[in-house]
C-alpha positions in Angstrom: -28.0 -5.4 15.3 -25.3 -7.0 13.2 -24.0 -10.3 14.5 -20.2 -10.8 14.3 -19.2 -13.9 12.4 -16.5 -16.0 14.3 -14.0 -15.4 11.5 -14.5 -11.6 11.9 -14.1 -11.7 15.7 -10.9 -13.9 15.5 -9.5 -11.8 12.7 -9.7 -8.6 14.8 -8.7 -10.4 18.0 -5.7 -12.1 16.5 -4.5 -8.9 14.8 -3.5 -7.9 18.4 -1.3 -10.9 18.7 0.2 -10.5 15.3 1.3 -7.0 16.1 4.5 -8.2 17.7 5.3 -11.0 15.2 9.1 -10.4 15.5 8.8 -10.8 19.3 6.7 -14.0 18.9 9.3 -15.6 16.6 12.1 -14.8 19.0 10.1 -15.9 22.0 9.0 -19.3 20.6 12.4 -20.1 19.2 14.5 -19.5 22.3 12.5 -21.0 25.2 13.2 -24.7 24.7 16.4 -25.0 26.7 17.2 -27.3 29.7 14.0 -29.3 29.9 13.8 -32.6 31.8 16.1 -35.1 30.0 17.6 -32.3 27.9 20.8 -34.0 27.0 24.0 -32.4 25.6 22.8 -33.6 22.1 19.5 -31.8 22.6 21.4 -28.7 23.6 23.5 -28.8 20.5 20.3 -29.3 18.3 18.7 -26.4 20.1 21.7 -24.1 19.3 21.5 -25.2 15.6 17.8 -24.4 15.5 18.4 -20.9 16.8 21.0 -20.4 14.0 18.5 -21.8 11.5 20.8 -24.8 10.8 17.8 -27.2 10.6 19.5 -30.1 8.8 22.2 -30.3 11.5 19.6 -30.1 14.2 17.5 -32.8 12.6 20.5 -35.2 12.6 21.1 -34.6 16.3 17.3 -35.1 17.1 17.2 -38.4 15.2 20.3 -39.6 17.1 18.8 -38.6 20.5 15.5 -40.4 19.7 17.5 -43.6 18.8 19.9 -43.4 21.8 17.4 -42.1 24.4 13.9 -43.1 23.4 12.4 -42.1 26.8 13.4 -38.5 26.3 10.4 -36.5 25.1 12.1 -33.2 24.4 13.3 -34.1 20.8 9.6 -33.8 19.8 9.5 -30.2 21.0 12.6 -29.5 19.1 11.0 -31.0 16.0 8.1 -28.6 16.4 10.5 -25.6 16.7 12.0 -26.4 13.4 8.6 -26.7 11.7 7.3 -23.6 13.4 10.2 -21.4 12.3 10.0 -22.8 8.8 6.4 -21.8 8.6 6.9 -18.3 10.2 9.9 -17.4 8.0 9.1 -19.2 4.8 5.3 -18.9 4.8 4.8 -22.0 2.6 1.5 -24.0 2.6 3.2 -27.4 2.6 5.3 -26.5 5.6 2.2 -25.3 7.4 0.4 -28.6 6.5 3.3 -30.6 8.0 3.2 -28.6 11.2 -0.5 -29.3 11.6 -0.1 -33.0 10.7 2.6 -33.6 13.3 0.9 -31.6 16.1 -1.1 -34.4 17.8 1.8 -36.9 17.7 4.2 -34.4 19.3 1.7 -33.4 22.0 1.1 -37.0 22.8 4.8 -37.7 23.2 5.2 -34.6 25.4 2.2 -35.6 27.5 3.9 -39.0 28.2 6.7 -37.2 30.1 7.1 -36.5 33.9 4.0 -34.7 35.0 5.7 -33.5 38.2 8.2 -31.4 36.2 7.7 -27.7 35.6 8.7 -28.4 32.0 5.8 -30.8 31.5 3.0 -28.3 30.9 5.3 -25.7 29.6 6.5 -27.8 26.7 3.0 -28.7 25.7 2.0 -25.0 25.9 4.9 -24.2 23.5 3.5 -26.6 20.9 0.0 -25.1 21.3 1.4 -21.6 21.1 3.6 -22.3 18.1 0.7 -23.9 16.2 -1.6 -21.1 17.2 0.6 -18.3 15.8 1.3 -20.3 12.7 -2.5 -20.6 12.2 -2.8 -16.8 12.6 -0.3 -16.3 9.7 -2.5 -18.6 7.5 -5.7 -16.9 8.7 -7.1 -19.9 10.5 -8.3 -17.6 13.3 -10.9 -19.7 15.0 -8.6 -22.7 15.6 -5.7 -20.3 16.4 -7.9 -18.9 19.3 -8.4 -22.4 20.6 -4.7 -23.2 20.4 -3.7 -20.0 22.1 -6.3 -20.5 24.8 -5.0 -23.9 25.6 -1.4 -22.6 25.7 -2.5 -19.8 28.0 -4.3 -22.1 30.4 -1.3 -24.4 30.6 1.1 -21.6 31.3 -1.1 -20.0 34.0 -1.5 -23.4 35.7 2.2 -24.0 35.5 2.9 -20.5 36.9 0.6 -21.3 39.9 2.3 -24.6 40.6 5.9 -23.3 40.0 5.9 -19.6 40.7 9.7 -19.4 40.4 9.9 -21.0 37.0 11.3 -18.3 34.8 10.4 -19.6 31.3 6.7 -19.1 32.2 7.4 -15.5 33.0 8.8 -14.8 29.6 5.8 -16.3 27.7 3.2 -14.9 30.0 4.9 -11.5 30.0 4.4 -11.2 26.3 0.8 -12.6 26.4 -0.3 -10.4 29.3 1.1 -7.3 27.6 -0.8 -8.1 24.4 -4.0 -9.0 26.2 -3.8 -5.6 27.9 -4.0 -3.8 24.5 -7.2 -5.5 23.3 -9.7 -2.6 22.7 -12.7 -2.2 24.9 -15.2 -3.3 22.3 -13.4 -6.7 22.1 -12.9 -7.2 25.8 -15.8 -9.6 25.7 -13.7 -11.8 23.5 -10.9 -11.8 26.1 -13.5 -12.7 28.8 -14.9 -15.5 26.6 -11.4 -17.1 26.3 -10.7 -16.2 30.0 -7.6 -14.3 29.1 -6.5 -11.8 31.7 -3.6 -9.4 31.6 -2.3 -5.8 31.5 0.7 -4.1 29.9 2.0 -3.3 33.4 1.7 -7.0 34.5 3.4 -8.2 31.3 6.3 -5.8 31.6 6.8 -6.7 35.2 7.1 -10.4 34.3 9.5 -9.7 31.5 11.6 -7.5 33.8 11.7 -10.3 36.3 12.8 -12.8 33.7 15.4 -10.4 32.3 17.0 -9.6 35.7 16.9 -13.1 37.1 18.2 -14.8 34.0 21.2 -12.6 34.1 22.1 -13.9 37.6 20.8 -17.5 37.4 23.0 -19.9 35.4 20.1 -22.5 35.2 18.1 -20.0 33.2 20.9 -18.0 31.5 19.5 -19.1 28.1 16.5 -16.8 28.7 18.7 -13.7 28.9 18.8 -12.9 25.1 15.1 -13.2 24.3 14.0 -11.6 27.6 16.2 -8.6 26.9 14.8 -8.3 23.4 11.2 -8.8 24.4 11.4 -6.3 27.2 12.8 -3.7 24.8 10.4 -4.5 21.9 7.3 -4.6 24.1 8.3 -1.5 25.9 8.7 0.6 22.8 5.6 -0.8 21.0 3.1 -1.0 23.8 4.4 1.0 26.8 6.0 3.9 24.9 9.2 3.5 26.9 12.4 4.0 25.0 14.6 3.4 28.0 14.3 -0.4 27.8 15.2 -0.3 24.1 18.3 1.7 24.9 19.1 -0.9 27.5 18.8 -3.7 25.0 21.1 -1.9 22.5 23.6 -1.5 25.3 23.4 -5.2 26.2 23.8 -6.1 22.5 27.4 -5.1 22.7 28.2 -7.5 25.5 28.8 -11.2 25.6 26.9 -13.6 25.4 24.2 -11.5 23.6 26.8 -10.3 21.1 27.7 -13.8 20.1 24.0 -14.8 19.6 23.5 -11.8 17.4 26.5 -12.9 15.3 25.5 -16.5 15.0 21.7 -16.4 15.0 19.8 -14.8 12.1 16.9 -14.4 14.5 18.7 -12.3 17.0 20.4 -10.3 14.1 16.9 -9.7 12.7 15.7 -8.7 16.2 18.4 -6.1 16.8 18.1 -4.7 13.3 14.4 -4.1 13.9 15.2 -2.3 17.1 17.8 -0.1 15.4 15.2 0.8 12.7 12.6 1.7 15.3 15.1 4.0 17.1 16.5 5.8 14.1 19.8 4.0 14.1 19.5 3.2 10.3 23.3 3.1 9.6 23.7 0.5 12.4 20.9 -1.6 11.0 22.4 -1.6 7.5 25.9 -2.5 8.9 24.4 -5.4 10.9 22.3 -6.8 8.1 25.1 -6.6 5.6 27.3 -8.6 7.9 24.6 -11.2 8.8 25.3 -14.9 8.7 23.9 -16.7 5.7 24.9 -19.4 3.2 24.9 -23.1 2.8 23.2 -25.1 5.6 21.3 -22.1 6.9 17.5 -21.8 6.2 17.1 -18.7 4.0 15.7 -15.7 5.8 14.8 -13.5 2.9 12.9 -11.0 5.0 16.3 -9.7 6.0 16.8 -8.6 2.4 13.6 -6.7 2.5 14.5 -4.7 5.7 18.0 -4.1 4.4 16.6 -2.7 1.2 14.1 -0.5 3.1 17.0 0.7 5.3 19.2 1.5 2.4 16.4 3.3 0.6 15.9 5.4 3.8 19.4 6.6 3.3 18.8 7.1 -0.4 21.6 4.6 -1.3 22.2 4.1 -5.0 22.1 0.3 -4.6 19.0 0.2 -2.4 17.1 -1.7 -5.1 19.4 -4.7 -5.0 18.3 -6.4 -1.7 14.6 -5.5 -2.5 14.9 -7.2 -5.9 16.6 -10.2 -4.2 13.7 -10.4 -1.8 10.9 -10.4 -4.5 12.9 -12.9 -6.6 13.4 -15.4 -3.9 10.7 -15.2 -1.3 7.8 -17.4 -2.0 5.5 -16.2 0.9 2.9 -13.5 0.8 3.7 -10.8 3.3 5.7 -7.6 2.4 5.8 -8.5 -1.3 3.6 -5.6 -2.2 5.5 -3.3 0.1 8.8 -4.4 -1.5 7.5 -3.6 -5.0 6.4 -0.2 -3.7 9.8 0.5 -2.3 11.4 -0.6 -5.6 9.1 1.8 -7.5 10.1 4.6 -5.1 13.7 3.8 -5.7 13.3 4.3 -9.5 11.2 7.4 -9.0 13.8 9.1 -6.9 16.5 8.2 -9.4 14.5 9.5 -12.4 13.6 6.2 -14.1 9.9 6.7 -14.7 9.6 3.6 -17.0 10.8 1.3 -14.2 8.8 3.3 -11.7 5.5 2.6 -13.5 6.6 -1.1 -14.1 6.9 -1.8 -10.4 3.9 0.1 -9.4 1.9 -2.1 -11.8 3.4 -5.2 -10.2 2.1 -4.4 -6.8 -1.4 -5.9 -7.3 0.0 -9.0 -8.9 1.6 -10.8 -5.9 1.2 -11.0 -2.2 -1.7 -10.2 0.1 -2.9 -7.3 2.3 -2.7 -8.7 5.8 -0.1 -6.2 7.1 -0.4 -2.4 7.0 2.7 -2.0 4.8 1.1 -4.2 2.1 -2.3 -2.5 2.4 -0.7 0.9 2.0 1.2 -0.4 -1.1 -2.1 -1.7 -2.6 -3.8 1.7 -2.0 -0.9 3.4 -3.6 -1.1 1.2 -6.7 -4.8 1.7 -7.0 -4.8 5.4 -6.7 -1.8 6.0 -9.0 -1.4 9.4 -7.3 1.3 11.7 -8.3 4.3 11.8 -6.0 6.3 14.7 -4.8 10.0 13.8 -4.8 10.9 16.1 -1.9 8.2 14.9 0.4 9.0 11.3 -0.5 12.7 11.8 0.2 11.8 13.6 3.5 9.6 10.6 4.5 12.3 8.1 3.8 15.1 10.1 5.4 12.9 10.6 8.5 12.3 6.9 8.7 16.1 6.4 8.8 16.6 9.0 11.5 18.4 11.5 9.2 16.4 14.5 10.5 18.6 17.3 9.2 18.6 15.9 5.7 14.8 15.3 5.9 14.2 18.9 7.0 16.3 20.1 4.0 13.9 18.3 1.7 11.0 19.9 3.4 12.5 23.3 2.8 13.1 22.4 -0.8 9.4 21.5 -1.1 8.3 24.7 0.5 10.5 26.8 -1.8 8.9 25.5 -5.0 6.5 27.6 -7.0 3.0 26.8 -8.2 -0.3 25.5 -6.8 0.1 22.9 -4.1 -2.5 20.1 -3.6 -4.2 20.0 -0.2 -2.8 16.5 0.6 0.8 17.7 0.0 0.2 20.7 2.3 -1.0 18.5 5.1 1.7 16.0 4.5 4.4 18.7 4.6 3.2 20.0 7.9 2.9 16.4 9.2 6.5 15.6 8.2 7.8 18.7 10.0 5.9 17.6 13.1 7.4 14.1 13.0 10.9 15.4 12.4 10.7 17.9 15.2 9.2 15.2 17.5 11.9 12.6 16.9 14.6 15.3 17.0 13.6 16.1 20.5 12.1 19.5 19.7 8.6 19.0 21.2 7.8 22.7 21.4 8.0 22.9 17.6 6.3 19.5 17.1 3.2 20.3 19.1 2.0 23.3 16.9 2.8 21.4 13.8 0.8 18.4 14.9 -2.1 20.6 15.9 -2.1 22.2 12.4 -2.2 18.8 10.8 -5.3 17.9 12.8 -7.0 21.1 11.8 -6.1 20.7 8.1 -6.7 16.9 7.8 -9.4 16.3 10.4 -12.0 15.3 7.8 -9.8 13.6 5.3 -9.2 9.8 4.8 -5.5 10.2 5.2 -3.6 9.0 8.2 -1.8 12.2 9.0 -4.3 13.7 11.4 -4.8 10.4 13.3 -1.1 9.8 13.7 -0.5 13.5 14.7 -3.2 13.0 17.4 -1.4 9.8 18.5 1.9 11.5 18.7 0.5 14.4 20.7 -1.0 11.9 23.1 2.4 10.3 23.7 4.1 13.7 24.1 1.6 14.7 26.8 1.8 11.3 28.4 5.6 11.7 28.7 5.0 15.1 30.2 2.6 13.5 32.8 -0.3 15.5 31.5 -2.9 12.8 31.7 -5.8 15.0 30.7 -4.3 16.1 27.4 -2.9 12.7 26.7 -6.3 11.1 27.0 -7.8 13.9 24.9 -5.5 13.2 22.0 -5.6 9.4 22.2 -9.4 9.6 22.1 -9.1 12.2 19.2 -7.1 9.6 17.3 -9.7 7.0 17.8 -12.5 9.3 16.8 -11.1 10.0 13.3 -12.1 8.1 10.1 -9.1 7.2 8.0 -7.9 4.3 5.9 -4.1 4.2 5.9 -2.3 2.4 8.7 -5.6 2.2 10.5 -4.9 -0.9 12.7 -1.4 0.0 13.8 -2.3 3.6 14.7 -5.5 2.9 16.5 -3.8 -0.1 18.3 -1.2 2.3 19.7 -3.8 4.8 20.7 -5.7 2.1 22.6 -2.5 0.9 24.2 -1.9 4.5 25.3 -5.3 4.7 27.0 -4.6 1.3 28.6 -1.3 2.6 30.1 -3.1 5.6 31.5 -5.8 3.4 33.0 -3.3 1.2 34.7 -1.0 3.9 36.2 
């Protein structure tokens, strides 16, 4: 019997928590408001942190420490700055500083008022921030220890102060994520004494969302609880209604003002738009995002703007992608950005630059996320592309279903021998278009054909077709067929997008088990 190394176990386990990285950044950057001794100066620093105005926040923090040395909360604010710097910039020296300052800040927070609900909560936030930062830098064993400590503090605080809403937001996310850990890793959850289900997590997030809208003391929780409820619902619960609700709330005050002022909330809403096929809105939002002097650069927004513009086949889609690879010094999404730049030149007929950027994919970045792994496989295989299928894929990702179907028809009308992968991909693309277009009766036979054609292939088409059929039947309340296709997805051997697809299938089975 093969013994799992600790690094292997934590790598697989922490992938679950990394799945909602956008949600994690938003959660851990908003929940520092109104702690004991949280002065007006701290509140101003907090607002500047959310807007990535770190230098202004640091000035206010230093003033607070000097004028009010008994207040412990400036040390949590310091940690927020370092945490966001690590998560956004992905630089080793910033990560080293966060680790170096951890113990000092925890000691300061532990010297506060132990009778306050913010006492354990503030320490839990430092543990959680450091834990997720360690995940990003692949220190999985220590990350597990940090997250375990955060979880225990939050659970204890929730028992002592059951009406304390900030706990509900953090635990809502954690319980939802814990509920998606696959059965063969439940022993890891038991070892760390983590407990939770998707249903429990969503209930806690719903409580935080509704109560923060009515309770002035916790009104600061309203933006991130709205976002987390929508993001968790669409990714883990397969519920698009919560996402639609978040989009509706985004047009109201005060959420609208946060989206305008905070790059984090702008990023959050843009991601929701992209996931729901509102590509034009995502582009408009990202083009108008706040940036400039005094704001910590958030280059990932250039990446998603470039992807969104390429989804629309814009003639200038390469510009934000080139900006991203020229300026971002981290490791994630670099390979994916080069792949998208290569696709841009392929679509526009510049084969010299297409090959140039394909050859750059292996040279930078890593393969921690699915997008980068796909880009690396693409570069290694150097497979021929079909322009119509590529355009159909991009247009579909942007929610331009009619244009995407037109490209499918162009592909089908061509003469000559067609490779097997392109036949499977064409059928898969039709199924996905019909599915998102709301034409389930056409999507179902297309997906079934994909499974029959690609069942024994290493491609992801059959697996994702099975996943999508599972979700269709789940929405139709046909539990038997939903289980069949979720399990079918998990039974297939494939390489591309393996973690994200199987994770969603396991989440589907988890939902069915907890209904």
